[in-house]
N, CA, C and O atoms as CSV, one atom per row, in Angstrom:
chain,resi,resn,atom,element,x,y,z
A,1,UNK,N,N,69.039,-18.332,95.782
A,1,UNK,CA,C,68.352,-17.279,94.977
A,1,UNK,C,C,66.931,-17.038,95.286
A,1,UNK,O,O,66.551,-15.909,95.598
A,2,UNK,N,N,66.094,-18.086,95.210
A,2,UNK,CA,C,64.722,-17.998,95.267
A,2,UNK,C,C,64.291,-17.422,96.752
A,2,UNK,O,O,63.515,-16.473,96.858
A,3,UNK,N,N,64.825,-18.037,97.789
A,3,UNK,CA,C,64.649,-17.378,99.100
A,3,UNK,C,C,65.049,-16.171,99.284
A,3,UNK,O,O,64.409,-15.549,100.131
A,4,UNK,N,N,66.016,-15.551,98.702
A,4,UNK,CA,C,66.447,-14.286,98.836
A,4,UNK,C,C,65.350,-13.207,98.037
A,4,UNK,O,O,64.963,-12.125,98.479
A,5,UNK,N,N,65.016,-13.778,96.867
A,5,UNK,CA,C,63.836,-13.097,96.138
A,5,UNK,C,C,62.606,-13.100,96.939
A,5,UNK,O,O,61.911,-12.086,96.870
A,6,UNK,N,N,62.211,-14.092,97.707
A,6,UNK,CA,C,60.921,-14.179,98.464
A,6,UNK,C,C,61.047,-13.290,99.548
A,6,UNK,O,O,60.099,-12.576,99.874
A,7,UNK,N,N,62.239,-13.262,100.199
A,7,UNK,CA,C,62.564,-12.317,101.352
A,7,UNK,C,C,62.371,-10.982,101.050
A,7,UNK,O,O,61.802,-10.228,101.839
A,8,UNK,N,N,62.917,-10.522,99.674
A,8,UNK,CA,C,62.682,-9.262,99.533
A,8,UNK,C,C,60.963,-8.957,99.221
A,8,UNK,O,O,60.362,-7.989,99.687
A,9,UNK,N,N,60.469,-9.806,98.507
A,9,UNK,CA,C,58.703,-9.653,98.245
A,9,UNK,C,C,58.382,-9.476,99.636
A,9,UNK,O,O,57.582,-8.586,99.923
A,10,UNK,N,N,58.777,-10.034,100.347
A,10,UNK,CA,C,57.820,-10.191,101.688
A,10,UNK,C,C,58.195,-8.992,102.435
A,10,UNK,O,O,57.314,-8.533,103.162
A,11,UNK,N,N,59.318,-8.393,102.405
A,11,UNK,CA,C,59.653,-7.463,103.170
A,11,UNK,C,C,59.165,-5.946,102.573
A,11,UNK,O,O,58.899,-4.963,103.265
A,12,UNK,N,N,59.122,-6.041,101.057
A,12,UNK,CA,C,58.530,-4.966,100.377
A,12,UNK,C,C,57.278,-4.740,100.167
A,12,UNK,O,O,56.913,-3.574,100.016
A,13,UNK,N,N,56.406,-5.735,100.116
A,13,UNK,CA,C,54.884,-5.776,99.874
A,13,UNK,C,C,54.104,-6.206,101.103
A,13,UNK,O,O,54.520,-7.182,101.727
A,14,UNK,N,N,53.144,-5.649,101.462
A,14,UNK,CA,C,52.354,-6.162,102.497
A,14,UNK,C,C,51.730,-7.256,101.949
A,14,UNK,O,O,51.912,-7.650,100.797
A,15,UNK,N,N,50.758,-7.911,103.023
A,15,UNK,CA,C,50.121,-9.342,102.522
A,15,UNK,C,C,48.694,-8.828,101.727
A,15,UNK,O,O,48.121,-9.604,100.962
A,16,UNK,N,N,48.316,-7.821,101.910
A,16,UNK,CA,C,47.079,-7.319,101.043
A,16,UNK,C,C,47.486,-7.112,99.673
A,16,UNK,O,O,46.734,-7.505,98.782
A,17,UNK,N,N,48.705,-6.481,99.356
A,17,UNK,CA,C,49.026,-6.114,98.099
A,17,UNK,C,C,49.291,-7.536,97.506
A,17,UNK,O,O,48.965,-7.724,96.333
A,18,UNK,N,N,49.783,-8.418,98.131
A,18,UNK,CA,C,50.253,-9.938,97.366
A,18,UNK,C,C,48.938,-10.506,97.200
A,18,UNK,O,O,48.783,-11.142,96.157
A,19,UNK,N,N,47.820,-10.414,98.091
A,19,UNK,CA,C,46.549,-11.168,97.906
A,19,UNK,C,C,46.085,-10.448,96.615
A,19,UNK,O,O,45.726,-11.087,95.626
A,20,UNK,N,N,46.100,-9.465,96.646
A,20,UNK,CA,C,45.394,-8.488,95.431
A,20,UNK,C,C,46.141,-8.937,93.822
A,20,UNK,O,O,45.528,-8.989,92.756
A,21,UNK,N,N,47.456,-9.194,94.013
A,21,UNK,CA,C,48.131,-9.697,92.916
A,21,UNK,C,C,47.542,-11.073,92.446
A,21,UNK,O,O,47.083,-11.351,91.339
A,22,UNK,N,N,47.674,-11.913,93.625
A,22,UNK,CA,C,47.303,-13.300,93.240
A,22,UNK,C,C,45.692,-13.416,92.764
A,22,UNK,O,O,45.294,-14.320,92.029
A,23,UNK,N,N,44.844,-12.367,93.294
A,23,UNK,CA,C,43.538,-12.461,92.721
A,23,UNK,C,C,43.426,-11.864,91.261
A,23,UNK,O,O,42.674,-12.370,90.428
A,24,UNK,N,N,44.084,-10.945,91.039
A,24,UNK,CA,C,44.005,-10.233,89.667
A,24,UNK,C,C,44.669,-11.467,88.578
A,24,UNK,O,O,44.060,-11.794,87.559
A,25,UNK,N,N,45.864,-12.015,88.932
A,25,UNK,CA,C,46.386,-12.881,88.290
A,25,UNK,C,C,45.472,-14.221,87.893
A,25,UNK,O,O,45.583,-14.797,86.810
A,26,UNK,N,N,44.556,-14.618,88.941
A,26,UNK,CA,C,43.606,-15.655,88.806
A,26,UNK,C,C,42.524,-15.261,88.030
A,26,UNK,O,O,41.965,-16.119,87.347
A,27,UNK,N,N,42.092,-13.998,88.014
A,27,UNK,CA,C,40.891,-13.320,87.119
A,27,UNK,C,C,41.802,-13.665,85.580
A,27,UNK,O,O,41.370,-14.453,84.738
A,28,UNK,N,N,42.836,-13.067,85.465
A,28,UNK,CA,C,43.241,-13.126,84.091
A,28,UNK,C,C,43.396,-14.429,83.512
A,28,UNK,O,O,43.145,-14.614,82.321
A,29,UNK,N,N,43.912,-15.626,84.507
A,29,UNK,CA,C,43.807,-16.750,84.110
A,29,UNK,C,C,42.531,-17.432,83.565
A,29,UNK,O,O,42.455,-18.196,82.603
A,30,UNK,N,N,41.431,-16.947,84.474
A,30,UNK,CA,C,40.249,-17.607,84.352
A,30,UNK,C,C,39.486,-17.045,83.039
A,30,UNK,O,O,38.632,-17.702,82.444
A,31,UNK,N,N,39.963,-15.550,82.607
A,31,UNK,CA,C,39.348,-14.863,81.456
A,31,UNK,C,C,40.024,-15.561,80.231
A,31,UNK,O,O,39.298,-15.925,79.306
A,32,UNK,N,N,41.330,-15.760,80.174
A,32,UNK,CA,C,42.095,-16.338,78.903
A,32,UNK,C,C,41.971,-17.850,78.753
A,32,UNK,O,O,41.709,-18.348,77.658
A,33,UNK,N,N,42.158,-18.576,79.845
A,33,UNK,CA,C,42.413,-19.942,79.911
A,33,UNK,C,C,40.983,-20.716,79.805
A,33,UNK,O,O,40.669,-21.516,78.924
A,34,UNK,N,N,40.137,-20.261,80.986
A,34,UNK,CA,C,38.911,-20.728,81.105
A,34,UNK,C,C,37.647,-20.392,80.350
A,34,UNK,O,O,36.638,-21.094,80.291
A,35,UNK,N,N,37.862,-19.124,79.734
A,35,UNK,CA,C,36.991,-18.411,78.949
A,35,UNK,C,C,35.782,-18.072,80.023
A,35,UNK,O,O,34.644,-18.221,79.576
A,36,UNK,N,N,35.888,-17.702,81.174
A,36,UNK,CA,C,34.873,-17.342,82.000
A,36,UNK,C,C,33.910,-16.421,81.542
A,36,UNK,O,O,32.708,-16.629,81.702
A,37,UNK,N,N,34.389,-15.337,80.939
A,37,UNK,CA,C,33.292,-14.447,80.695
A,37,UNK,C,C,32.942,-14.282,79.170
A,37,UNK,O,O,32.906,-13.230,78.533
A,38,UNK,N,N,32.644,-15.806,78.646
A,38,UNK,CA,C,31.978,-15.677,77.457
A,38,UNK,C,C,30.677,-15.425,77.359
A,38,UNK,O,O,30.257,-14.990,78.431
A,39,UNK,N,N,29.855,-15.507,76.542
A,39,UNK,CA,C,28.312,-15.192,76.365
A,39,UNK,C,C,27.621,-16.343,76.740
A,39,UNK,O,O,26.421,-16.217,76.984
A,40,UNK,N,N,28.140,-17.434,76.832
A,40,UNK,CA,C,27.110,-18.695,77.424
A,40,UNK,C,C,27.488,-18.633,79.009
A,40,UNK,O,O,28.676,-18.502,79.304
A,41,UNK,N,N,26.661,-18.709,79.871
A,41,UNK,CA,C,26.539,-19.001,81.268
A,41,UNK,C,C,26.979,-20.440,81.534
A,41,UNK,O,O,26.511,-21.214,80.699
A,42,UNK,N,N,27.580,-20.892,82.259
A,42,UNK,CA,C,28.049,-22.110,82.566
A,42,UNK,C,C,28.366,-22.378,84.203
A,42,UNK,O,O,28.486,-21.464,85.019
A,43,UNK,N,N,28.466,-23.687,84.490
A,43,UNK,CA,C,28.955,-23.687,86.106
A,43,UNK,C,C,30.483,-23.159,86.022
A,43,UNK,O,O,31.244,-23.299,86.979
A,44,UNK,N,N,30.837,-22.606,84.940
A,44,UNK,CA,C,32.294,-22.154,85.178
A,44,UNK,C,C,32.439,-20.650,85.878
A,44,UNK,O,O,33.387,-20.257,86.556
A,45,UNK,N,N,31.337,-19.984,85.553
A,45,UNK,CA,C,30.887,-18.796,86.152
A,45,UNK,C,C,30.916,-18.816,87.948
A,45,UNK,O,O,31.174,-17.866,88.687
A,46,UNK,N,N,30.589,-20.117,88.302
A,46,UNK,CA,C,30.643,-19.843,89.768
A,46,UNK,C,C,32.122,-19.860,90.207
A,46,UNK,O,O,32.370,-19.428,91.333
A,47,UNK,N,N,33.065,-20.286,89.486
A,47,UNK,CA,C,34.552,-20.298,89.947
A,47,UNK,C,C,34.960,-18.963,90.106
A,47,UNK,O,O,35.483,-18.656,91.177
A,48,UNK,N,N,34.768,-17.866,88.969
A,48,UNK,CA,C,34.861,-16.733,89.476
A,48,UNK,C,C,34.141,-16.194,90.799
A,48,UNK,O,O,34.942,-15.781,91.637
A,49,UNK,N,N,32.862,-16.119,91.139
A,49,UNK,CA,C,32.192,-16.137,92.311
A,49,UNK,C,C,33.043,-16.638,93.469
A,49,UNK,O,O,33.495,-15.867,94.316
A,50,UNK,N,N,33.251,-17.964,93.482
A,50,UNK,CA,C,34.377,-18.706,94.576
A,50,UNK,C,C,35.656,-17.936,94.688
A,50,UNK,O,O,36.197,-17.750,95.777
A,51,UNK,N,N,36.119,-17.506,93.595
A,51,UNK,CA,C,37.468,-16.817,93.596
A,51,UNK,C,C,37.445,-15.438,94.503
A,51,UNK,O,O,38.234,-15.148,95.402
A,52,UNK,N,N,36.321,-14.666,94.017
A,52,UNK,CA,C,36.125,-13.383,94.745
A,52,UNK,C,C,36.138,-13.691,96.284
A,52,UNK,O,O,36.757,-13.040,97.126
A,53,UNK,N,N,35.329,-14.825,96.518
A,53,UNK,CA,C,34.668,-14.798,97.908
A,53,UNK,C,C,36.007,-15.305,98.685
A,53,UNK,O,O,36.127,-15.132,99.897
A,54,UNK,N,N,37.030,-15.961,97.871
A,54,UNK,CA,C,38.114,-16.466,98.827
A,54,UNK,C,C,38.978,-14.965,98.912
A,54,UNK,O,O,39.572,-14.549,99.907
A,55,UNK,N,N,38.881,-14.372,97.744
A,55,UNK,CA,C,39.821,-13.152,98.075
A,55,UNK,C,C,39.100,-12.333,99.049
A,55,UNK,O,O,39.851,-11.682,99.775
A,56,UNK,N,N,37.787,-12.180,99.272
A,56,UNK,CA,C,37.091,-11.274,100.513
A,56,UNK,C,C,37.587,-11.617,101.814
A,56,UNK,O,O,38.020,-10.817,102.643
A,57,UNK,N,N,37.479,-13.075,101.958
A,57,UNK,CA,C,37.979,-13.717,103.090
A,57,UNK,C,C,39.319,-13.568,103.385
A,57,UNK,O,O,39.718,-13.323,104.524
A,58,UNK,N,N,40.077,-13.709,102.370
A,58,UNK,CA,C,41.658,-13.636,102.767
A,58,UNK,C,C,42.013,-12.110,103.065
A,58,UNK,O,O,43.013,-11.869,103.741
A,59,UNK,N,N,41.286,-11.162,102.618
A,59,UNK,CA,C,41.538,-9.622,102.880
A,59,UNK,C,C,41.018,-9.566,104.448
A,59,UNK,O,O,41.715,-9.011,105.298
A,60,UNK,N,N,39.928,-10.090,104.730
A,60,UNK,CA,C,39.520,-10.056,105.996
A,60,UNK,C,C,40.372,-10.386,106.920
A,60,UNK,O,O,40.662,-9.614,107.833
A,61,UNK,N,N,40.927,-11.695,106.781
A,61,UNK,CA,C,41.668,-12.272,107.496
A,61,UNK,C,C,42.994,-11.685,107.728
A,61,UNK,O,O,43.501,-11.737,108.848
A,62,UNK,N,N,43.561,-11.151,106.769
A,62,UNK,CA,C,44.823,-10.415,106.723
A,62,UNK,C,C,44.687,-9.069,107.515
A,62,UNK,O,O,45.602,-8.771,108.282
A,63,UNK,N,N,43.648,-8.266,107.388
A,63,UNK,CA,C,43.409,-7.227,108.186
A,63,UNK,C,C,43.190,-7.555,109.653
A,63,UNK,O,O,43.768,-6.962,110.564
A,64,UNK,N,N,42.210,-8.658,109.841
A,64,UNK,CA,C,41.912,-8.930,111.415
A,64,UNK,C,C,43.152,-9.399,112.199
A,64,UNK,O,O,43.229,-9.363,113.427
A,65,UNK,N,N,44.092,-9.833,111.388
A,65,UNK,CA,C,45.655,-10.310,111.947
A,65,UNK,C,C,46.498,-9.496,112.120
A,65,UNK,O,O,47.463,-9.712,112.853
A,66,UNK,N,N,46.279,-8.190,111.369
A,66,UNK,CA,C,47.276,-7.068,111.455
A,66,UNK,C,C,46.938,-6.324,112.826
A,66,UNK,O,O,47.838,-6.024,113.610
A,67,UNK,N,N,45.666,-6.056,113.062
A,67,UNK,CA,C,45.064,-5.555,114.128
A,67,UNK,C,C,45.633,-6.070,115.431
A,67,UNK,O,O,45.166,-5.686,116.503
């Protein structure tokens, strides 16, 4: 059942959309669980910067591989 679902997701969504969904879910996880956007600045804020960097790199890689 899982492989059928993953095959449908892979066929219906391109890789950039999947990367965006993973990125947004990671931001929501960071906001709710890790409390990254609190008033206090801490090293946890660097996780958000790293997460955004990984997202930008993945989009660049996906787009360069499509060409």
